[in-house]
All heavy atoms as TSV, in Angstrom:
chain	resi	resn	atom	element	x	y	z
A	1	MET	N	N	11.380	10.920	17.737
A	1	MET	CA	C	11.366	9.589	17.174
A	1	MET	C	C	10.029	8.936	17.516
A	1	MET	O	O	9.565	9.019	18.638
A	1	MET	CB	C	12.525	8.774	17.726
A	1	MET	CG	C	12.581	7.378	17.161
A	1	MET	SD	S	13.849	6.317	17.856
A	1	MET	CE	C	15.322	7.086	17.286
A	2	THR	N	N	9.437	8.289	16.522
A	2	THR	CA	C	8.181	7.582	16.760
A	2	THR	C	C	8.455	6.085	16.797
A	2	THR	O	O	9.532	5.620	16.432
A	2	THR	CB	C	7.164	7.885	15.640
A	2	THR	OG1	O	7.663	7.338	14.420
A	2	THR	CG2	C	6.924	9.378	15.494
A	3	PHE	N	N	7.459	5.352	17.231
A	3	PHE	CA	C	7.619	3.907	17.278
A	3	PHE	C	C	7.772	3.314	15.878
A	3	PHE	O	O	8.389	2.276	15.704
A	3	PHE	CB	C	6.430	3.260	17.999
A	3	PHE	CG	C	6.455	3.491	19.480
A	3	PHE	CD1	C	5.545	4.342	20.072
A	3	PHE	CD2	C	7.404	2.869	20.273
A	3	PHE	CE1	C	5.572	4.567	21.437
A	3	PHE	CE2	C	7.441	3.084	21.635
A	3	PHE	CZ	C	6.527	3.933	22.216
A	4	ASP	N	N	7.223	3.985	14.872
A	4	ASP	CA	C	7.366	3.510	13.500
A	4	ASP	C	C	8.827	3.489	13.074
A	4	ASP	O	O	9.232	2.656	12.264
A	4	ASP	CB	C	6.569	4.392	12.532
A	4	ASP	CG	C	5.085	4.247	12.714
A	4	ASP	OD1	O	4.654	3.197	13.235
A	4	ASP	OD2	O	4.354	5.172	12.339
A	5	ASP	N	N	9.625	4.409	13.621
A	5	ASP	CA	C	11.035	4.469	13.277
A	5	ASP	C	C	11.801	3.265	13.811
A	5	ASP	O	O	12.865	2.936	13.314
A	5	ASP	CB	C	11.672	5.745	13.827
A	5	ASP	CG	C	11.107	7.001	13.180
A	5	ASP	OD1	O	10.600	6.907	12.048
A	5	ASP	OD2	O	11.167	8.067	13.815
A	6	LEU	N	N	11.274	2.609	14.822
A	6	LEU	CA	C	11.964	1.492	15.448
A	6	LEU	C	C	11.691	0.168	14.749
A	6	LEU	O	O	12.427	-0.795	14.927
A	6	LEU	CB	C	11.555	1.392	16.927
A	6	LEU	CG	C	11.869	2.626	17.777
A	6	LEU	CD1	C	11.333	2.438	19.181
A	6	LEU	CD2	C	13.364	2.893	17.806
A	7	GLU	N	N	10.618	0.100	13.963
A	7	GLU	CA	C	10.273	-1.139	13.280
A	7	GLU	C	C	11.034	-1.235	11.965
A	7	GLU	O	O	11.216	-0.243	11.268
A	7	GLU	CB	C	8.773	-1.192	13.025
A	7	GLU	CG	C	7.956	-1.262	14.298
A	7	GLU	CD	C	6.474	-1.382	14.034
A	7	GLU	OE1	O	6.105	-1.804	12.921
A	7	GLU	OE2	O	5.704	-1.059	14.940
A	8	PRO	N	N	11.492	-2.436	11.632
A	8	PRO	CA	C	12.228	-2.574	10.368
A	8	PRO	C	C	11.298	-2.346	9.170
A	8	PRO	O	O	10.114	-2.656	9.208
A	8	PRO	CB	C	12.727	-4.015	10.400
A	8	PRO	CG	C	11.851	-4.715	11.363
A	8	PRO	CD	C	11.374	-3.673	12.347
A	9	ARG	N	N	11.873	-1.786	8.125
A	9	ARG	CA	C	11.106	-1.566	6.906
A	9	ARG	C	C	10.884	-2.905	6.206
A	9	ARG	O	O	11.755	-3.774	6.239
A	9	ARG	CB	C	11.866	-0.651	5.958
A	9	ARG	CG	C	11.932	0.755	6.412
A	9	ARG	CD	C	12.622	1.583	5.366
A	9	ARG	NE	N	12.602	2.975	5.759
A	9	ARG	CZ	C	13.047	3.946	5.018
A	9	ARG	NH1	N	13.567	3.692	3.844
A	9	ARG	NH2	N	12.992	5.188	5.446
A	10	PRO	N	N	9.740	-3.054	5.560
A	10	PRO	CA	C	9.537	-4.297	4.796
A	10	PRO	C	C	10.501	-4.345	3.614
A	10	PRO	O	O	10.918	-3.312	3.088
A	10	PRO	CB	C	8.092	-4.199	4.308
A	10	PRO	CG	C	7.649	-2.800	4.549
A	10	PRO	CD	C	8.593	-2.169	5.509
A	11	LEU	N	N	10.873	-5.539	3.220
A	11	LEU	CA	C	11.779	-5.705	2.092
A	11	LEU	C	C	11.106	-5.241	0.810
A	11	LEU	O	O	9.887	-5.327	0.669
A	11	LEU	CB	C	12.176	-7.172	1.949
A	11	LEU	CG	C	12.945	-7.773	3.113
A	11	LEU	CD1	C	13.150	-9.269	2.879
A	11	LEU	CD2	C	14.285	-7.081	3.274
A	12	ARG	N	N	11.898	-4.756	-0.134
A	12	ARG	CA	C	11.346	-4.348	-1.430
A	12	ARG	C	C	10.688	-5.560	-2.073
A	12	ARG	O	O	11.249	-6.650	-2.112
A	12	ARG	CB	C	12.435	-3.838	-2.349
A	12	ARG	CG	C	12.921	-2.479	-1.962
A	12	ARG	CD	C	13.899	-1.986	-2.989
A	12	ARG	NE	N	14.426	-0.707	-2.556
A	12	ARG	CZ	C	15.310	-0.023	-3.217
A	12	ARG	NH1	N	15.789	-0.490	-4.352
A	12	ARG	NH2	N	15.746	1.126	-2.762
A	13	GLY	N	N	9.501	-5.341	-2.585
A	13	GLY	CA	C	8.783	-6.415	-3.258
A	13	GLY	C	C	7.978	-7.303	-2.328
A	13	GLY	O	O	7.277	-8.196	-2.796
A	14	ALA	N	N	8.075	-7.077	-1.019
A	14	ALA	CA	C	7.351	-7.928	-0.073
A	14	ALA	C	C	5.841	-7.784	-0.256
A	14	ALA	O	O	5.107	-8.776	-0.197
A	14	ALA	CB	C	7.748	-7.599	1.364
A	15	ASN	N	N	5.384	-6.556	-0.492
A	15	ASN	CA	C	3.948	-6.346	-0.687
A	15	ASN	C	C	3.467	-7.023	-1.963
A	15	ASN	O	O	2.369	-7.592	-1.997
A	15	ASN	CB	C	3.614	-4.855	-0.720
A	15	ASN	CG	C	3.806	-4.199	0.625
A	15	ASN	OD1	O	3.727	-4.849	1.649
A	15	ASN	ND2	N	4.065	-2.908	0.623
A	16	LEU	N	N	4.270	-6.971	-3.006
A	16	LEU	CA	C	3.910	-7.610	-4.265
A	16	LEU	C	C	3.848	-9.131	-4.096
A	16	LEU	O	O	2.937	-9.783	-4.607
A	16	LEU	CB	C	4.904	-7.233	-5.361
A	16	LEU	CG	C	4.626	-7.763	-6.748
A	16	LEU	CD1	C	3.264	-7.294	-7.252
A	16	LEU	CD2	C	5.713	-7.318	-7.700
A	17	ALA	N	N	4.799	-9.679	-3.369
A	17	ALA	CA	C	4.806	-11.122	-3.120
A	17	ALA	C	C	3.576	-11.532	-2.318
A	17	ALA	O	O	2.946	-12.559	-2.610
A	17	ALA	CB	C	6.084	-11.522	-2.388
A	18	ALA	N	N	3.209	-10.732	-1.324
A	18	ALA	CA	C	2.020	-11.028	-0.525
A	18	ALA	C	C	0.765	-10.944	-1.385
A	18	ALA	O	O	-0.154	-11.759	-1.248
A	18	ALA	CB	C	1.928	-10.070	0.659
A	19	LEU	N	N	0.733	-9.987	-2.278
A	19	LEU	CA	C	-0.403	-9.819	-3.187
A	19	LEU	C	C	-0.562	-11.051	-4.076
A	19	LEU	O	O	-1.673	-11.516	-4.317
A	19	LEU	CB	C	-0.192	-8.565	-4.031
A	19	LEU	CG	C	-1.327	-8.083	-4.901
A	19	LEU	CD1	C	-2.481	-7.604	-4.028
A	19	LEU	CD2	C	-0.859	-6.958	-5.799
A	20	ALA	N	N	0.530	-11.588	-4.547
A	20	ALA	CA	C	0.499	-12.755	-5.430
A	20	ALA	C	C	0.059	-14.018	-4.701
A	20	ALA	O	O	-0.433	-14.956	-5.329
A	20	ALA	CB	C	1.869	-12.967	-6.056
A	21	ARG	N	N	0.208	-14.040	-3.376
A	21	ARG	CA	C	-0.184	-15.218	-2.596
A	21	ARG	C	C	-1.635	-15.179	-2.135
A	21	ARG	O	O	-2.136	-16.164	-1.605
A	21	ARG	CB	C	0.721	-15.357	-1.376
A	21	ARG	CG	C	2.125	-15.803	-1.694
A	21	ARG	CD	C	2.885	-16.156	-0.428
A	21	ARG	NE	N	2.924	-15.066	0.528
A	21	ARG	CZ	C	3.886	-14.157	0.635
A	21	ARG	NH1	N	4.902	-14.199	-0.172
A	21	ARG	NH2	N	3.836	-13.215	1.542
A	22	GLU	N	N	-2.319	-14.054	-2.338
A	22	GLU	CA	C	-3.700	-13.935	-1.870
A	22	GLU	C	C	-4.607	-14.946	-2.542
A	22	GLU	O	O	-4.456	-15.240	-3.726
A	22	GLU	CB	C	-4.245	-12.534	-2.148
A	22	GLU	CG	C	-3.946	-11.544	-1.062
A	22	GLU	CD	C	-4.715	-10.269	-1.281
A	22	GLU	OE1	O	-4.208	-9.421	-2.030
A	22	GLU	OE2	O	-5.812	-10.139	-0.722
A	23	ASP	N	N	-5.561	-15.472	-1.798
A	23	ASP	CA	C	-6.543	-16.410	-2.329
A	23	ASP	C	C	-7.628	-15.621	-3.052
A	23	ASP	O	O	-8.442	-14.935	-2.425
A	23	ASP	CB	C	-7.145	-17.229	-1.190
A	23	ASP	CG	C	-8.112	-18.292	-1.668
A	23	ASP	OD1	O	-8.267	-18.459	-2.896
A	23	ASP	OD2	O	-8.719	-18.950	-0.802
A	24	LEU	N	N	-7.654	-15.721	-4.366
A	24	LEU	CA	C	-8.610	-14.957	-5.164
A	24	LEU	C	C	-10.023	-15.521	-5.082
A	24	LEU	O	O	-10.975	-14.848	-5.468
A	24	LEU	CB	C	-8.138	-14.894	-6.625
A	24	LEU	CG	C	-6.795	-14.214	-6.849
A	24	LEU	CD1	C	-6.451	-14.221	-8.330
A	24	LEU	CD2	C	-6.785	-12.805	-6.302
A	25	GLU	N	N	-10.152	-16.729	-4.584
A	25	GLU	CA	C	-11.484	-17.331	-4.434
A	25	GLU	C	C	-12.343	-16.556	-3.428
A	25	GLU	O	O	-13.567	-16.649	-3.469
A	25	GLU	CB	C	-11.363	-18.790	-3.988
A	25	GLU	CG	C	-10.791	-19.705	-5.052
A	25	GLU	CD	C	-11.708	-19.821	-6.267
A	25	GLU	OE1	O	-12.940	-19.876	-6.085
A	25	GLU	OE2	O	-11.178	-19.818	-7.388
A	26	LEU	N	N	-11.724	-15.787	-2.579
A	26	LEU	CA	C	-12.448	-15.034	-1.554
A	26	LEU	C	C	-13.087	-13.768	-2.102
A	26	LEU	O	O	-13.907	-13.145	-1.438
A	26	LEU	CB	C	-11.513	-14.678	-0.401
A	26	LEU	CG	C	-10.823	-15.868	0.284
A	26	LEU	CD1	C	-9.825	-15.362	1.319
A	26	LEU	CD2	C	-11.849	-16.790	0.905
A	27	TYR	N	N	-12.716	-13.356	-3.324
A	27	TYR	CA	C	-13.187	-12.101	-3.909
A	27	TYR	C	C	-14.386	-12.334	-4.815
A	27	TYR	O	O	-14.469	-13.349	-5.509
A	27	TYR	CB	C	-12.075	-11.444	-4.730
A	27	TYR	CG	C	-10.938	-10.895	-3.910
A	27	TYR	CD1	C	-9.800	-11.645	-3.658
A	27	TYR	CD2	C	-11.011	-9.616	-3.398
A	27	TYR	CE1	C	-8.757	-11.135	-2.911
A	27	TYR	CE2	C	-9.966	-9.088	-2.657
A	27	TYR	CZ	C	-8.848	-9.853	-2.416
A	27	TYR	OH	O	-7.830	-9.339	-1.680
A	28	SER	N	N	-15.273	-11.367	-4.849
A	28	SER	CA	C	-16.372	-11.381	-5.812
A	28	SER	C	C	-15.838	-10.927	-7.169
A	28	SER	O	O	-14.722	-10.408	-7.264
A	28	SER	CB	C	-17.489	-10.438	-5.356
A	28	SER	OG	O	-17.058	-9.085	-5.445
A	29	THR	N	N	-16.626	-11.099	-8.215
A	29	THR	CA	C	-16.186	-10.651	-9.537
A	29	THR	C	C	-16.016	-9.139	-9.554
A	29	THR	O	O	-15.097	-8.625	-10.192
A	29	THR	CB	C	-17.171	-11.080	-10.638
A	29	THR	OG1	O	-18.475	-10.621	-10.321
A	29	THR	CG2	C	-17.182	-12.589	-10.803
A	30	GLU	N	N	-16.864	-8.426	-8.848
A	30	GLU	CA	C	-16.735	-6.960	-8.776
A	30	GLU	C	C	-15.424	-6.576	-8.092
A	30	GLU	O	O	-14.706	-5.681	-8.551
A	30	GLU	CB	C	-17.921	-6.353	-8.031
A	30	GLU	CG	C	-17.907	-4.840	-8.007
A	30	GLU	CD	C	-19.141	-4.263	-7.316
A	30	GLU	OE1	O	-20.241	-4.800	-7.519
A	30	GLU	OE2	O	-18.959	-3.281	-6.582
A	31	GLU	N	N	-15.105	-7.249	-7.007
A	31	GLU	CA	C	-13.859	-6.970	-6.289
A	31	GLU	C	C	-12.641	-7.333	-7.146
A	31	GLU	O	O	-11.631	-6.620	-7.128
A	31	GLU	CB	C	-13.812	-7.746	-4.976
A	31	GLU	CG	C	-14.784	-7.222	-3.944
A	31	GLU	CD	C	-14.884	-8.130	-2.719
A	31	GLU	OE1	O	-14.824	-9.362	-2.873
A	31	GLU	OE2	O	-15.027	-7.573	-1.617
A	32	LEU	N	N	-12.748	-8.404	-7.917
A	32	LEU	CA	C	-11.643	-8.784	-8.799
A	32	LEU	C	C	-11.447	-7.748	-9.899
A	32	LEU	O	O	-10.311	-7.414	-10.250
A	32	LEU	CB	C	-11.884	-10.165	-9.402
A	32	LEU	CG	C	-11.710	-11.334	-8.425
A	32	LEU	CD1	C	-12.230	-12.621	-9.047
A	32	LEU	CD2	C	-10.266	-11.476	-7.992
A	33	ASN	N	N	-12.542	-7.208	-10.432
A	33	ASN	CA	C	-12.426	-6.151	-11.432
A	33	ASN	C	C	-11.794	-4.897	-10.838
A	33	ASN	O	O	-10.966	-4.241	-11.490
A	33	ASN	CB	C	-13.785	-5.830	-12.044
A	33	ASN	CG	C	-14.202	-6.852	-13.073
A	33	ASN	OD1	O	-13.382	-7.334	-13.846
A	33	ASN	ND2	N	-15.479	-7.188	-13.097
A	34	GLU	N	N	-12.137	-4.560	-9.606
A	34	GLU	CA	C	-11.528	-3.418	-8.924
A	34	GLU	C	C	-10.038	-3.665	-8.705
A	34	GLU	O	O	-9.212	-2.763	-8.854
A	34	GLU	CB	C	-12.218	-3.160	-7.584
A	34	GLU	CG	C	-13.620	-2.618	-7.714
A	34	GLU	CD	C	-14.370	-2.531	-6.395
A	34	GLU	OE1	O	-13.791	-2.889	-5.334
A	34	GLU	OE2	O	-15.539	-2.121	-6.423
A	35	ARG	N	N	-9.698	-4.896	-8.375
A	35	ARG	CA	C	-8.298	-5.272	-8.171
A	35	ARG	C	C	-7.521	-5.116	-9.473
A	35	ARG	O	O	-6.405	-4.583	-9.493
A	35	ARG	CB	C	-8.252	-6.716	-7.665
A	35	ARG	CG	C	-6.878	-7.268	-7.403
A	35	ARG	CD	C	-7.023	-8.735	-6.988
A	35	ARG	NE	N	-5.765	-9.390	-6.838
A	35	ARG	CZ	C	-5.213	-9.691	-5.676
A	35	ARG	NH1	N	-5.816	-9.391	-4.555
A	35	ARG	NH2	N	-4.054	-10.315	-5.621
A	36	ILE	N	N	-8.118	-5.570	-10.582
A	36	ILE	CA	C	-7.480	-5.434	-11.887
A	36	ILE	C	C	-7.264	-3.964	-12.220
A	36	ILE	O	O	-6.182	-3.581	-12.695
A	36	ILE	CB	C	-8.315	-6.136	-12.973
A	36	ILE	CG1	C	-8.218	-7.656	-12.803
A	36	ILE	CG2	C	-7.858	-5.731	-14.378
A	36	ILE	CD1	C	-9.196	-8.434	-13.655
A	37	ASP	N	N	-8.260	-3.122	-11.975
A	37	ASP	CA	C	-8.122	-1.688	-12.232
A	37	ASP	C	C	-6.975	-1.093	-11.411
A	37	ASP	O	O	-6.161	-0.318	-11.928
A	37	ASP	CB	C	-9.425	-0.943	-11.917
A	37	ASP	CG	C	-10.530	-1.242	-12.910
A	37	ASP	OD1	O	-10.232	-1.727	-14.028
A	37	ASP	OD2	O	-11.709	-0.993	-12.562
A	38	ALA	N	N	-6.912	-1.470	-10.141
A	38	ALA	CA	C	-5.849	-0.955	-9.272
A	38	ALA	C	C	-4.478	-1.426	-9.753
A	38	ALA	O	O	-3.514	-0.649	-9.772
A	38	ALA	CB	C	-6.083	-1.396	-7.832
A	39	LEU	N	N	-4.390	-2.676	-10.171
A	39	LEU	CA	C	-3.119	-3.206	-10.663
A	39	LEU	C	C	-2.722	-2.549	-11.985
A	39	LEU	O	O	-1.540	-2.251	-12.204
A	39	LEU	CB	C	-3.199	-4.726	-10.820
A	39	LEU	CG	C	-3.277	-5.507	-9.501
A	39	LEU	CD1	C	-3.611	-6.966	-9.764
A	39	LEU	CD2	C	-2.001	-5.377	-8.711
A	40	GLN	N	N	-3.695	-2.284	-12.857
A	40	GLN	CA	C	-3.387	-1.591	-14.109
A	40	GLN	C	C	-2.896	-0.171	-13.832
A	40	GLN	O	O	-1.985	0.307	-14.510
A	40	GLN	CB	C	-4.605	-1.580	-15.030
A	40	GLN	CG	C	-4.861	-2.940	-15.648
A	40	GLN	CD	C	-6.126	-2.991	-16.482
A	40	GLN	OE1	O	-7.073	-2.241	-16.259
A	40	GLN	NE2	N	-6.155	-3.902	-17.440
A	41	ASN	N	N	-3.483	0.488	-12.847
A	41	ASN	CA	C	-3.007	1.816	-12.462
A	41	ASN	C	C	-1.578	1.746	-11.943
A	41	ASN	O	O	-0.755	2.629	-12.225
A	41	ASN	CB	C	-3.923	2.444	-11.415
A	41	ASN	CG	C	-5.253	2.853	-11.977
A	41	ASN	OD1	O	-5.399	3.081	-13.174
A	41	ASN	ND2	N	-6.261	2.940	-11.121
A	42	GLU	N	N	-1.262	0.701	-11.187
A	42	GLU	CA	C	0.095	0.539	-10.659
A	42	GLU	C	C	1.079	0.242	-11.792
A	42	GLU	O	O	2.208	0.731	-11.779
A	42	GLU	CB	C	0.124	-0.569	-9.611
A	42	GLU	CG	C	1.455	-0.730	-8.917
A	42	GLU	CD	C	1.924	0.506	-8.164
A	42	GLU	OE1	O	1.115	1.410	-7.866
A	42	GLU	OE2	O	3.138	0.563	-7.856
A	43	ILE	N	N	0.654	-0.519	-12.782
A	43	ILE	CA	C	1.499	-0.784	-13.941
A	43	ILE	C	C	1.810	0.520	-14.668
A	43	ILE	O	O	2.959	0.792	-15.029
A	43	ILE	CB	C	0.829	-1.803	-14.888
A	43	ILE	CG1	C	0.832	-3.192	-14.254
A	43	ILE	CG2	C	1.529	-1.830	-16.250
A	43	ILE	CD1	C	-0.057	-4.196	-14.961
A	44	GLU	N	N	0.798	1.348	-14.860
A	44	GLU	CA	C	1.001	2.630	-15.537
A	44	GLU	C	C	1.932	3.534	-14.725
A	44	GLU	O	O	2.796	4.214	-15.285
A	44	GLU	CB	C	-0.338	3.322	-15.786
A	44	GLU	CG	C	-0.229	4.561	-16.626
A	44	GLU	CD	C	0.442	4.334	-17.975
A	44	GLU	OE1	O	0.191	3.304	-18.621
A	44	GLU	OE2	O	1.247	5.198	-18.385
A	45	ARG	N	N	1.781	3.529	-13.419
A	45	ARG	CA	C	2.652	4.325	-12.556
A	45	ARG	C	C	4.102	3.838	-12.658
A	45	ARG	O	O	5.045	4.634	-12.732
A	45	ARG	CB	C	2.161	4.235	-11.111
A	45	ARG	CG	C	2.827	5.197	-10.157
A	45	ARG	CD	C	2.163	5.164	-8.798
A	45	ARG	NE	N	2.558	4.032	-8.021
A	45	ARG	CZ	C	3.539	4.049	-7.097
A	45	ARG	NH1	N	4.179	5.165	-6.848
A	45	ARG	NH2	N	3.841	2.962	-6.431
A	46	SER	N	N	4.274	2.528	-12.715
A	46	SER	CA	C	5.611	1.948	-12.854
A	46	SER	C	C	6.220	2.302	-14.206
A	46	SER	O	O	7.407	2.646	-14.292
A	46	SER	CB	C	5.556	0.428	-12.691
A	46	SER	OG	O	5.132	0.086	-11.398
A	47	ARG	N	N	5.429	2.218	-15.262
A	47	ARG	CA	C	5.926	2.575	-16.596
A	47	ARG	C	C	6.320	4.046	-16.663
A	47	ARG	O	O	7.312	4.400	-17.295
A	47	ARG	CB	C	4.876	2.245	-17.652
A	47	ARG	CG	C	4.757	0.759	-17.905
A	47	ARG	CD	C	3.836	0.441	-19.046
A	47	ARG	NE	N	3.890	-0.992	-19.302
A	47	ARG	CZ	C	2.881	-1.704	-19.739
A	47	ARG	NH1	N	1.717	-1.132	-19.981
A	47	ARG	NH2	N	3.012	-3.001	-19.929
A	48	SER	N	N	5.555	4.885	-16.001
A	48	SER	CA	C	5.873	6.309	-15.955
A	48	SER	C	C	7.192	6.545	-15.220
A	48	SER	O	O	8.017	7.363	-15.647
A	48	SER	CB	C	4.733	7.071	-15.278
A	48	SER	OG	O	5.030	8.429	-15.172
A	49	ALA	N	N	7.409	5.812	-14.139
A	49	ALA	CA	C	8.659	5.942	-13.391
A	49	ALA	C	C	9.838	5.475	-14.239
A	49	ALA	O	O	10.911	6.094	-14.228
A	49	ALA	CB	C	8.594	5.142	-12.092
A	50	ILE	N	N	9.652	4.414	-15.003
A	50	ILE	CA	C	10.706	3.915	-15.889
A	50	ILE	C	C	11.044	4.964	-16.942
A	50	ILE	O	O	12.219	5.245	-17.204
A	50	ILE	CB	C	10.285	2.583	-16.547
A	50	ILE	CG1	C	10.273	1.461	-15.505
A	50	ILE	CG2	C	11.210	2.231	-17.713
A	50	ILE	CD1	C	9.624	0.174	-15.992
A	51	ALA	N	N	10.011	5.552	-17.548
A	51	ALA	CA	C	10.233	6.574	-18.571
A	51	ALA	C	C	10.965	7.777	-17.996
A	51	ALA	O	O	11.872	8.332	-18.625
A	51	ALA	CB	C	8.905	6.999	-19.190
A	52	SER	N	N	10.594	8.175	-16.785
A	52	SER	CA	C	11.244	9.308	-16.129
A	52	SER	C	C	12.716	9.013	-15.859
A	52	SER	O	O	13.593	9.848	-16.107
A	52	SER	CB	C	10.514	9.632	-14.827
A	52	SER	OG	O	11.181	10.639	-14.119
A	53	LYS	N	N	12.998	7.817	-15.370
A	53	LYS	CA	C	14.384	7.444	-15.089
A	53	LYS	C	C	15.200	7.365	-16.377
A	53	LYS	O	O	16.355	7.777	-16.412
A	53	LYS	CB	C	14.432	6.109	-14.339
A	53	LYS	CG	C	13.968	6.227	-12.899
A	53	LYS	CD	C	13.923	4.858	-12.237
A	53	LYS	CE	C	13.411	4.971	-10.829
A	53	LYS	NZ	N	14.478	5.172	-9.862
A	54	ALA	N	N	14.604	6.850	-17.440
A	54	ALA	CA	C	15.308	6.759	-18.721
A	54	ALA	C	C	15.623	8.151	-19.262
A	54	ALA	O	O	16.709	8.382	-19.803
A	54	ALA	CB	C	14.469	5.965	-19.725
A	55	ALA	N	N	14.675	9.083	-19.103
A	55	ALA	CA	C	14.899	10.451	-19.569
A	55	ALA	C	C	16.022	11.114	-18.773
A	55	ALA	O	O	16.870	11.806	-19.349
A	55	ALA	CB	C	13.613	11.264	-19.453
A	56	LYS	N	N	16.051	10.894	-17.474
A	56	LYS	CA	C	17.117	11.457	-16.644
A	56	LYS	C	C	18.469	10.867	-17.013
A	56	LYS	O	O	19.470	11.579	-17.087
A	56	LYS	CB	C	16.819	11.217	-15.167
A	56	LYS	CG	C	15.690	12.055	-14.634
A	56	LYS	CD	C	15.385	11.721	-13.191
A	56	LYS	CE	C	14.156	12.478	-12.711
A	56	LYS	NZ	N	13.764	12.085	-11.364
A	57	LYS	N	N	18.506	9.554	-17.267
A	57	LYS	CA	C	19.759	8.912	-17.646
A	57	LYS	C	C	20.227	9.437	-19.006
A	57	LYS	O	O	21.408	9.725	-19.192
A	57	LYS	CB	C	19.604	7.400	-17.705
A	57	LYS	CG	C	20.909	6.694	-18.036
A	57	LYS	CD	C	20.743	5.201	-18.122
A	57	LYS	CE	C	22.033	4.477	-18.388
A	57	LYS	NZ	N	22.868	4.992	-19.424
A	58	SER	N	N	19.306	9.595	-19.929
A	58	SER	CA	C	19.644	10.110	-21.247
A	58	SER	C	C	20.203	11.528	-21.153
A	58	SER	O	O	21.190	11.868	-21.810
A	58	SER	CB	C	18.415	10.081	-22.146
A	58	SER	OG	O	18.708	10.589	-23.413
A	59	ALA	N	N	19.582	12.351	-20.314
A	59	ALA	CA	C	20.057	13.724	-20.130
A	59	ALA	C	C	21.445	13.733	-19.492
A	59	ALA	O	O	22.322	14.508	-19.901
A	59	ALA	CB	C	19.074	14.510	-19.268
A	60	ALA	N	N	21.665	12.864	-18.519
A	60	ALA	CA	C	22.981	12.791	-17.874
A	60	ALA	C	C	24.027	12.296	-18.860
A	60	ALA	O	O	25.142	12.822	-18.910
A	60	ALA	CB	C	22.920	11.879	-16.654
A	61	ASP	N	N	23.675	11.288	-19.654
A	61	ASP	CA	C	24.615	10.787	-20.664
A	61	ASP	C	C	24.978	11.880	-21.655
A	61	ASP	O	O	26.134	12.032	-22.027
A	61	ASP	CB	C	24.012	9.590	-21.403
A	61	ASP	CG	C	23.961	8.330	-20.559
A	61	ASP	OD1	O	24.623	8.291	-19.498
A	61	ASP	OD2	O	23.245	7.384	-20.964
A	62	ALA	N	N	23.992	12.639	-22.091
A	62	ALA	CA	C	24.232	13.728	-23.041
A	62	ALA	C	C	25.132	14.792	-22.423
A	62	ALA	O	O	26.019	15.330	-23.087
A	62	ALA	CB	C	22.913	14.341	-23.491
A	63	LEU	N	N	24.931	15.091	-21.158
A	63	LEU	CA	C	25.731	16.105	-20.476
A	63	LEU	C	C	27.183	15.661	-20.326
A	63	LEU	O	O	28.112	16.417	-20.617
A	63	LEU	CB	C	25.125	16.410	-19.098
A	63	LEU	CG	C	25.894	17.398	-18.235
A	63	LEU	CD1	C	25.851	18.795	-18.867
A	63	LEU	CD2	C	25.331	17.434	-16.825
A	64	PHE	N	N	27.386	14.437	-19.896
A	64	PHE	CA	C	28.735	13.969	-19.619
A	64	PHE	C	C	29.468	13.481	-20.857
A	64	PHE	O	O	30.671	13.297	-20.819
A	64	PHE	CB	C	28.712	12.902	-18.526
A	64	PHE	CG	C	28.352	13.463	-17.186
A	64	PHE	CD1	C	27.118	13.182	-16.612
A	64	PHE	CD2	C	29.209	14.302	-16.509
A	64	PHE	CE1	C	26.774	13.711	-15.380
A	64	PHE	CE2	C	28.874	14.836	-15.283
A	64	PHE	CZ	C	27.665	14.538	-14.717
A	65	ASN	N	N	28.775	13.271	-21.962
A	65	ASN	CA	C	29.416	12.872	-23.203
A	65	ASN	C	C	29.459	14.025	-24.205
A	65	ASN	O	O	29.683	13.817	-25.392
A	65	ASN	CB	C	28.678	11.676	-23.843
A	65	ASN	CG	C	28.834	10.418	-23.023
A	65	ASN	OD1	O	29.872	10.202	-22.404
A	65	ASN	ND2	N	27.806	9.601	-23.004
A	66	PHE	N	N	29.261	15.231	-23.722
A	66	PHE	CA	C	29.157	16.406	-24.580
A	66	PHE	C	C	30.402	16.617	-25.441
A	66	PHE	O	O	30.330	16.875	-26.621
A	66	PHE	CB	C	28.877	17.657	-23.728
A	66	PHE	CG	C	28.735	18.905	-24.525
A	66	PHE	CD1	C	27.602	19.118	-25.293
A	66	PHE	CD2	C	29.728	19.882	-24.544
A	66	PHE	CE1	C	27.447	20.274	-26.050
A	66	PHE	CE2	C	29.585	21.030	-25.289
A	66	PHE	CZ	C	28.439	21.225	-26.043
A	67	GLY	N	N	31.577	16.482	-24.833
A	67	GLY	CA	C	32.816	16.782	-25.541
A	67	GLY	C	C	33.399	15.619	-26.298
A	67	GLY	O	O	34.460	15.736	-26.889
A	68	ARG	N	N	32.765	14.515	-26.336
A	68	ARG	CA	C	33.341	13.329	-26.985
A	68	ARG	C	C	32.929	13.186	-28.400
A	68	ARG	O	O	32.047	13.595	-28.936
A	68	ARG	CB	C	32.922	12.066	-26.220
A	68	ARG	CG	C	33.566	12.066	-24.841
A	68	ARG	CD	C	33.231	10.814	-24.119
A	68	ARG	NE	N	33.791	10.931	-22.764
A	68	ARG	CZ	C	33.664	10.034	-21.849
A	68	ARG	NH1	N	33.002	8.948	-22.100
A	68	ARG	NH2	N	34.190	10.190	-20.677
């Protein structure tokens, strides 16, 4: 067991909430563009996860509704 195991996990969405509270005035335009790129990559990753979950649900529905 490591010390990391003893610390509580952050709540889901806590990092996103912290990101939304950041003061953007502290960033340069270059840093803001990098931030936008990183956020767009995260959006694409999220959309990919949604598509994957939808495909799995569709396959499960097809399997369990086969005889109906």
